[in-house]
N, C-alpha and C positions, 0 to 999 in steps of 0.2 A: 519460547516454547518450553513446556514441561511435559513430562511423561503422561500427565493426566489427559492431555488432548489425544495422545496416541491410544490410551486405554479406552477413552470414549469412542473413538473411531472404530477400534476393534470390537468393542462390546456391541455397538449399534450396527456394525456391518456396513458402514457408509463408505462412499468413494470420495476420498479427498487426496489430492496430491500436495504433499508438504515439501517445501524447498527450504533447506537450511543453507544459508550463505555463510560458510564456515571459514573464517580467517584466523581462528584461534585467539582472537582478541575481543575485548569490549570495544568495538570499532570506532564509534564516535569519539569516545574519550581518548582512545589511542591516537586518533587523528589530531586532536587538540595537542596531545603531548608531543607528537611529531613536529607539528608546525610552530607551536608557540613555546615549547619547553625543551627544545634541543634533544628530542627523542629520549627524554628521561622517563621511561615507562614505569609506572607504578600502579599496581592493582588492575592492570588491563589485560595481561596475558591470561587466557582462560584455559583451564583444564576441563575439557569437555569429554563426555562419554563417546564411545564409538556409536554414532547415530544409526548406522546400518544395523549393528547388533541390537541396539535398543528397539528399533522397529521390529526386527525379527523376534525379539523376546516377547513382543506383544502379538505375535502371529501375523504381522504385516510384512509387506515387501520393503526391503531397504536397498537402495542403490547409491552408488557414489560416482561422481565425475571429478577427476583430479586434473584433467587437462582439457582445454577448450575443445579439441576434436571429439571428446567423449560426450559432450553436452547433448547434442542432437539425438544420439542413440538412447541415452538414459531417459530423456524426456519422452521419446517415442515409446519406450518400454512402460513408463509410468502411465501414459495415456491409454495404452492398450490393456493394462491390468484391470481386473475387475474390482479389486478392493483398494484400500488406502495404501499409498506408496509414499515413502519418505526418501527424498534425494538429498544426499550430503554433497553439496557443491563446495569443493575445496578451492578457495581463491587465495590470491597473493596476500600475505600478511599486511603489507603496507600499502595496499591499494586504497585510494581515497574516494570519498563521496562528496559531490558538490551539488548545489551551492552550500557553503558553510558560513555560519554566522560567527564572526569574530567576537572576542570579549568586548563588552561595552556597547555593542551594536543592538539595535532593536530586532527582536525576533521576527517581526513581520516586514523587515526591510526588503527581503527578496520578493514578497508578495506585492508590496507597493511598487517595486521596480517593474514587475510584470504587468500590473494593472496600468501603470503609466503608459505602456505601449499600446493599450487598447483605447481607441477613440471614445470619447464620452458618449457619443450617440449609440455606440455598440455595447455599452456596459449594462446589459440586461440579464437578469437571472430568473430562470425557471427552475424551481427546485422541487425535490420530492417531499420536502417537509418545510413548513413555514418557520421552523426554528433558525433557518439560514438567514432570516431577515436581519439579524444583528450583523452578520458578516457583510451582507449587501450594504447596509448603512455605513459600516466602518470603512469600506473600500470603494464607495461611490457608485454602487450598482443600484439599478431599479429592479425591484422584484416584480415581474410581470405575471407571476402565478406560482402557486404551490399545489402539487398533486395531492398531498396529504395534509390535512389540517392538524392542529396541535392535539386534537382529541384522538389521533391515530386511526381514524376511520379511513377505509379505502375510498378513493374517489369513484363516483358513478361514471358510467360511460359518457353521459352528457357533460360531466365536468371535464373529463379528458378531452372530449371533442371541442369544448369551449377553449381549452388551453391551446389546442392545435390551431384553432382559428386565430387566437390571439398571437401565437408565434408567427403565423403567416402574415397577419396584418402589421405586426411590429417589424417585420423583415429581419428577424433574428438571424445573423450570419452563420452561426454555428451552434450545435447542441452536442453535449456529451452526456453520458449516463454513468452514474456510480450508485446504483440502487443497492440497498442492503440485501 
């Protein structure tokens, strides 16, 4: 995040809740240094601004949660506020994120492990854009439909209805949404 996003939110008067997960480190690199380089931290501790004051300098609301019991209340305040709110969540400096890809391993190893747990007959993909066809081929999924073609046109109601019919006929066991 840069201050430019906050400036835009303030200028346009939009409602966005911004969460800064603040451990004072460049987290992924710090985690590598912890696990594989005996905690020899180099160039990962970050000197960050006071994010609450940064939000306030833009005329926005800035909140902070330093302990787990404070989280629910600051989230409630952010949701209730009319304008953009930045929440600075202070977390443990050496908390880790998983899964983690060790040196020399394929970046997609965790995806392939997850896909292996899905029966082949259930590997069906309905996507909002046909550009996901590459992903489907790479990981053994069948694309049963795309809501948006590569020309970026919106689907017609008839096209959406046809996809719904196809989902039902294919007996797709689950559907999730991550629309832009």
